[in-house]
C-alpha positions as CSV (number, residue, x, y, z in Angstrom):
1,M,27.2,-42.3,-20.0
2,K,23.8,-44.2,-18.0
3,I,21.3,-41.9,-15.1
4,N,19.3,-43.5,-12.9
5,L,16.8,-40.5,-11.3
6,N,17.4,-41.3,-7.2
7,Y,14.2,-40.9,-5.9
8,K,14.5,-42.1,-2.6
9,D,11.2,-41.3,-0.2
10,S,9.4,-39.6,-2.6
11,I,8.6,-37.9,-6.2
12,I,6.8,-35.5,-8.2
13,N,5.0,-34.8,-11.3
14,V,5.4,-32.5,-12.9
15,P,3.5,-31.7,-16.4
16,A,4.3,-33.5,-19.6
17,E,3.5,-30.8,-22.0
18,A,5.1,-28.3,-20.2
19,V,8.5,-30.9,-20.3
20,A,8.1,-31.7,-23.7
21,G,8.0,-29.3,-25.8
22,N,8.1,-26.4,-23.5
23,L,11.8,-26.3,-22.1
24,G,13.2,-24.0,-24.7
25,S,10.9,-21.6,-24.6
26,M,10.2,-21.2,-20.5
27,T,12.8,-18.6,-18.4
28,A,14.6,-20.5,-15.1
29,E,13.2,-18.8,-13.2
30,E,9.7,-19.9,-14.9
31,L,11.1,-23.3,-14.6
32,K,11.8,-22.6,-10.6
33,V,8.9,-22.0,-9.6
34,L,7.0,-24.9,-11.4
35,L,9.0,-27.1,-9.7
36,Y,8.6,-26.1,-6.4
37,I,4.9,-26.0,-7.1
38,C,4.9,-29.5,-7.8
39,S,7.2,-31.2,-5.1
40,D,5.4,-28.5,-2.5
41,A,1.4,-29.5,-1.9
42,G,1.2,-26.9,1.0
43,F,1.8,-23.9,-1.2
44,R,-0.3,-25.4,-3.8
45,A,-2.9,-25.6,-1.2
46,D,-2.9,-21.8,-0.5
47,T,-0.2,-19.6,-2.1
48,D,-0.7,-16.9,0.5
49,S,-0.2,-18.9,3.8
50,N,3.1,-20.2,2.0
51,R,4.6,-17.4,1.0
52,A,7.6,-16.4,3.0
53,Y,8.9,-20.0,2.9
54,A,8.3,-19.8,-0.9
55,I,10.5,-16.6,-1.3
56,K,13.4,-18.3,0.9
57,T,13.8,-21.6,-0.2
58,L,13.5,-20.1,-4.1
59,D,15.9,-16.9,-3.3
60,M,13.4,-15.3,-5.3
61,Q,11.3,-12.4,-4.8
62,W,7.7,-12.4,-4.3
63,A,6.9,-10.2,-7.5
64,A,9.0,-12.5,-9.6
65,I,7.6,-15.6,-8.4
66,E,3.7,-14.2,-8.7
67,E,4.7,-13.3,-12.3
68,A,6.6,-16.2,-13.3
69,I,3.1,-18.2,-11.4
70,T,0.9,-15.8,-13.3
71,S,3.0,-16.8,-16.9
72,L,2.5,-20.3,-16.1
73,T,-0.9,-20.5,-15.4
74,S,-1.6,-18.1,-19.2
75,R,-0.1,-20.8,-20.6
76,G,-2.0,-23.6,-18.7
77,F,0.4,-25.7,-17.4
78,L,-0.6,-24.7,-13.7
79,K,-4.8,-24.3,-12.8
80,S,-6.6,-21.6,-10.3
81,D,-9.0,-20.6,-8.7
82,Q,-8.5,-17.3,-9.4
83,P,-8.6,-16.3,-13.5
84,A,-4.6,-15.5,-15.3
85,E,-5.3,-12.0,-16.3
86,E,-6.9,-11.5,-12.9
87,L,-3.6,-12.0,-11.7
88,H,-2.0,-9.8,-13.0
89,E,-3.9,-7.3,-11.1
90,T,-4.6,-9.3,-7.6
91,K,-1.5,-9.5,-4.7
92,A,-1.3,-12.4,-3.0
93,K,-2.1,-10.8,0.6
94,K,-0.8,-12.4,4.0
95,T,-0.9,-11.1,7.1
96,K,2.5,-9.1,8.3
97,A,1.5,-11.3,11.5
98,S,1.7,-14.4,10.2
99,V,5.1,-13.9,7.8
100,K,6.7,-13.1,11.3
101,A,5.5,-16.0,13.1
102,D,7.3,-18.0,10.9
103,S,10.6,-15.8,10.6
104,P,13.6,-17.6,12.2
105,V,15.6,-17.6,15.2
106,Y,19.0,-16.7,13.9
107,S,21.9,-17.5,16.5
108,K,25.2,-15.7,16.8
109,D,27.2,-18.5,15.4
110,E,24.6,-18.1,11.5
111,T,24.3,-14.7,12.0
112,A,28.1,-13.9,11.6
113,G,28.2,-16.5,8.6
114,I,25.5,-15.1,6.4
115,I,26.8,-11.7,7.3
116,G,30.3,-13.2,6.5
117,R,29.8,-14.5,2.9
118,N,27.9,-11.5,2.0
119,A,29.5,-8.8,1.2
120,D,26.0,-6.6,0.8
121,L,25.2,-6.8,4.3
122,Y,28.3,-6.4,5.5
123,R,28.6,-3.4,4.6
124,I,25.2,-2.5,5.5
125,I,26.2,-3.5,9.0
126,N,29.6,-2.1,9.4
127,D,29.3,1.2,7.1
128,D,25.8,2.4,6.7
129,V,23.9,2.1,9.4
130,P,26.7,3.9,11.7
131,R,26.8,6.4,8.9
132,L,22.7,6.9,9.8
133,T,22.3,6.1,13.2
134,G,25.8,7.2,14.5
135,K,25.5,4.5,16.3
136,A,27.7,0.4,15.7
137,V,25.3,-2.2,15.3
138,S,24.7,-4.1,18.0
139,Q,23.9,-8.1,18.2
140,N,20.1,-8.4,18.5
141,E,20.1,-5.1,15.7
142,A,22.5,-7.9,13.3
143,M,20.2,-10.5,13.7
144,I,17.4,-8.0,13.2
145,L,19.1,-6.9,9.8
146,V,20.2,-10.7,9.2
147,S,16.0,-11.4,9.0
148,L,15.4,-8.6,6.4
149,Y,17.9,-9.5,4.4
150,D,17.7,-13.9,5.1
151,Y,14.3,-14.1,5.3
152,L,12.3,-11.2,3.6
153,R,14.9,-11.3,0.6
154,L,14.8,-7.0,0.9
155,N,18.3,-6.8,-1.0
156,A,20.5,-4.1,0.2
157,E,19.6,-1.1,-1.4
158,S,15.6,-1.1,-0.3
159,I,17.1,-1.7,3.4
160,V,19.6,1.0,4.0
161,K,16.5,2.6,2.1
162,I,13.9,1.7,4.7
163,I,16.0,2.8,8.1
164,E,16.2,5.6,5.9
165,Y,12.7,6.7,5.4
166,C,12.7,5.1,9.3
167,R,15.4,7.8,11.2
168,D,13.8,10.5,8.7
169,N,10.1,9.9,10.3
170,G,12.1,10.3,13.5
171,A,12.4,6.6,14.7
172,V,15.7,4.9,14.8
173,S,15.1,2.0,16.5
174,F,15.1,-1.2,14.9
175,R,11.6,-2.8,16.0
176,V,10.4,-0.1,14.3
177,V,12.6,-0.6,10.9
178,E,12.0,-4.1,11.4
179,R,8.7,-3.8,11.5
180,T,8.7,-0.9,8.6
181,A,10.4,-3.8,6.8
182,Y,7.8,-6.5,7.7
183,S,5.1,-3.9,6.5
184,L,6.3,-2.7,2.8
185,F,6.3,-6.7,2.4
186,D,3.3,-7.5,3.4
187,A,2.3,-4.7,0.6
188,D,4.5,-6.4,-1.8
189,I,6.7,-3.0,-1.6
190,T,10.2,-4.6,-1.3
191,T,12.6,-3.5,-4.2
192,P,14.1,0.1,-3.9
193,D,11.8,1.4,-7.4
194,A,8.6,0.3,-4.9
195,I,9.9,1.8,-1.7
196,D,10.7,4.9,-3.1
197,E,7.3,5.6,-4.8
198,Y,5.5,4.7,-1.3
199,I,8.1,7.3,0.8
200,E,7.4,9.7,-1.3
201,R,3.3,9.0,-1.7
202,E,3.9,9.2,2.1
203,R,5.2,12.7,1.8
204,K,2.9,13.9,-0.3
205,K,0.1,12.6,2.9
206,N,2.0,14.3,5.1
207,E,2.0,17.9,3.8
208,V,-1.3,17.6,2.8
209,T,-2.4,16.8,6.2
210,E,-0.2,19.8,8.0
211,K,-1.6,22.2,5.5
212,I,-5.5,20.6,7.1
213,R,-4.2,20.8,10.1
214,D,-3.3,24.5,10.2
215,L,-6.3,25.1,7.7
216,F,-8.8,23.5,10.5
217,G,-6.7,25.3,13.6
218,I,-5.7,21.4,14.9
219,G,-2.1,22.7,15.9
220,K,0.8,19.8,16.8
221,R,-1.3,17.8,18.9
222,A,-2.0,14.3,17.6
223,L,-4.6,13.9,15.7
224,I,-7.9,11.7,16.9
225,A,-9.0,8.4,15.2
226,R,-11.5,10.1,13.6
227,E,-9.8,13.3,12.9
228,K,-7.3,10.6,10.7
229,N,-10.9,9.1,9.6
230,L,-12.4,12.4,7.8
231,I,-8.3,13.3,6.3
232,K,-7.9,9.3,4.9
233,T,-11.4,9.8,3.6
234,W,-10.8,13.0,1.7
235,T,-7.6,12.7,0.3
236,E,-7.8,8.5,-0.8
237,T,-11.1,8.1,-1.3
238,Y,-12.8,11.6,-2.5
239,G,-9.1,11.8,-3.5
240,Y,-9.9,16.2,-3.3
241,G,-6.4,17.7,-3.1
242,M,-6.2,21.3,-1.1
243,D,-8.0,23.6,-3.6
244,V,-11.2,21.4,-2.5
245,I,-10.3,20.9,0.5
246,N,-10.1,24.9,0.8
247,R,-12.9,25.2,-0.7
248,A,-15.1,23.5,2.2
249,Y,-13.4,25.0,4.6
250,E,-14.8,28.5,3.4
251,I,-17.8,27.0,3.1
252,T,-17.9,26.2,6.6
253,I,-16.3,29.5,8.0
254,A,-19.2,31.2,5.8
255,A,-22.3,28.9,7.8
256,I,-20.8,28.5,10.7
257,N,-18.2,30.3,11.6
258,E,-16.1,27.7,13.2
259,P,-13.8,26.0,11.1
260,K,-15.2,22.1,12.1
261,L,-13.9,19.2,10.5
262,D,-17.0,17.3,10.7
263,Y,-19.3,20.5,8.8
264,A,-16.5,20.3,5.8
265,G,-16.7,16.9,5.6
266,G,-20.5,16.7,5.3
267,V,-20.0,18.8,2.7
268,M,-17.5,17.4,0.7
269,K,-19.2,13.6,1.1
270,R,-22.1,16.0,-0.9
271,W,-20.1,17.3,-3.3
272,Y,-18.4,13.4,-3.7
273,E,-22.1,11.5,-3.8
274,S,-23.2,14.5,-7.0
275,G,-20.1,13.2,-9.0
276,L,-18.3,16.6,-8.3
277,L,-14.2,15.6,-8.4
278,T,-12.6,18.8,-9.5
279,S,-12.5,22.3,-7.6
280,E,-13.6,23.5,-12.0
281,Q,-16.5,20.7,-11.1
282,I,-17.9,22.6,-8.1
283,D,-17.4,25.7,-8.7
284,A,-19.4,25.2,-12.3
285,Y,-22.3,23.1,-10.1
286,M,-22.4,26.6,-7.2
287,E,-22.8,28.9,-10.0
288,N,-25.2,27.4,-11.7
289,S,-27.1,26.6,-9.2
290,K,-26.6,30.6,-8.4
291,T,-28.1,31.3,-12.0
292,E,-30.9,29.5,-11.7
293,Q,-32.1,30.7,-8.5
294,K,-32.3,33.7,-10.3
295,K,-34.0,32.3,-13.0
296,T,-36.5,31.2,-11.0
297,K,-36.7,34.3,-8.7
298,A,-37.2,35.8,-12.4
299,G,-40.0,33.6,-14.0
300,G,-41.8,33.3,-10.5
301,K,-42.9,29.8,-10.0
302,K,-40.7,26.7,-10.5
303,T,-41.7,23.8,-11.7
304,V,-40.6,20.7,-9.7
305,K,-37.6,20.1,-11.8
306,A,-36.5,23.9,-12.0
307,E,-36.9,24.0,-8.4
308,A,-34.2,20.4,-8.0
309,E,-31.5,22.5,-10.1
310,S,-31.9,25.7,-8.0
311,F,-30.3,24.1,-5.0
312,D,-28.6,27.6,-3.9
313,T,-25.6,27.5,-1.5
314,D,-27.7,28.5,1.5
315,E,-29.2,25.2,0.9
316,F,-26.7,23.3,0.3
317,M,-24.6,24.4,3.5
318,E,-27.8,23.7,5.6
319,A,-27.6,20.5,4.1
320,A,-24.1,19.3,4.4
321,L,-24.9,21.0,8.2
322,K,-27.3,18.4,8.8
323,R,-25.5,15.4,7.4
324,S,-22.7,16.1,9.4
325,Y,-24.6,16.7,12.7
326,G,-27.3,14.4,11.9
327,K,-30.4,16.6,11.8
328,K,-33.3,16.9,11.4
């Protein structure tokens, strides 16, 4: 049998080394990605901006595409402006808006055809969603679900988890479901396990936020931007739990007799900048300050070093107050 290549109007170049000696060791995913990269100059120039199209064309999750790129780069078949070892650590940055802007508009016939060809999607629309929301899926809602399944390549389990998450947070609108799905896609949170981990992180964050609300007497009103930023700084930037936040609250009440977030924030900022990351370290520091102060009083005159080390609780709170309220 003789075979001739049908080049038509264009050809692609594939690294000879990859074809000559490595086909046997390459996975199907790596070969698919390699051929796609060879054929799409736009993707080679900017993987971020062409990410969604690659996912749809290859019918692969982005994590799998990224893994194949990492492997091909580490083996020398590809060159990147990012070192191969860093590809394991860094996810491609892609704005939700640009992903959404590229999403296709499905006609009624296209929607029906995709649903009819995919049993999982059919089950979501006819069984899972009515069970979760208590109502049948409308035509527009079906188009949204088709987009998540066909365009973002989210599997059935991931879509159901997103719908459950939105419902549990009081939102059954499919526009909210759509926004949430695109936001998670943007953060490379697409698999059921990754979505479960995200939901658990959000649950813990909400629990801490509610405890802080109760502690500082905020009640059920909506948090303003400054309050949200303070809480996010304490819990995410500083990594403090409720044990440390409670300690800062106690110092705040003792100092100004009011549950002020700004004051407590100033206290925690000083702790963090001093390298005090746990309640045990903070307690030890405060106790050491008191001990050094007693030694200084007992010994009379103190050196500059001793003065610096004997920073007591009252001075600490005063400094935190100055930092929080901008006093001189």
